[in-house]
N, C-alpha and C positions, 0 to 999 in steps of 0.2 A: 348628489351622485359623486363618487370618488373619481378624481382624475389623477392617474399615476404620474403624469408629467410635471406635477407641482412638487417642489421640494417638501419632504415630509418630516424628516428627523435628522438630528445630528447638527453639530456646529458648522460643518462644511457645506457651503452652498454649491450645488452643481454648476458647472459652467453653462453658458448659453447653449453651446454646442451639445452638451450632454442633455440639457432640457429638451432641445429640439429632437434629438435622437430618440428619447423616451416618448415624446409626443408622437413622432412618426411611427414608432412601434405600436403604440396604443391605437392610432388611427387605422393602421393596417390590420390589427386584430379586429377592430370594429367592422371594417370592410369585409373581412373574411366571414365574420359572423352573419352579416347582412346578406352576403352572397349565398351562404348556406340556407338561410331562411327563405330567400327569394327562390332558390331551386326547389325547395319543398313546396312553396306556394304554386309554382308553375306546374309541378307534378300533380298536385291536388286539383288544380284547374283542368289539367289534361284528363284526369280520371273522370271528373264530373262531365266534361264535354263528351268523352267517350261513352259514358253511360247514357247521356241524353240522346246521342246519335243512335245508339242501339235500341233505345226505347221507341224512337221515331220510326224504326223500320218495321 
């Protein structure tokens, strides 16, 4: 897997602070993606539960 917070190219090494900022940005992007996926799963679970309760009636 590619981790964008590691230095990739060029003769200049980013400072520790720059590396940490890139790492933080990457982790926030990952969290946002996971929150979106979790919301979709919760919606799917809600739909199935709703269908099951309608079938039981």
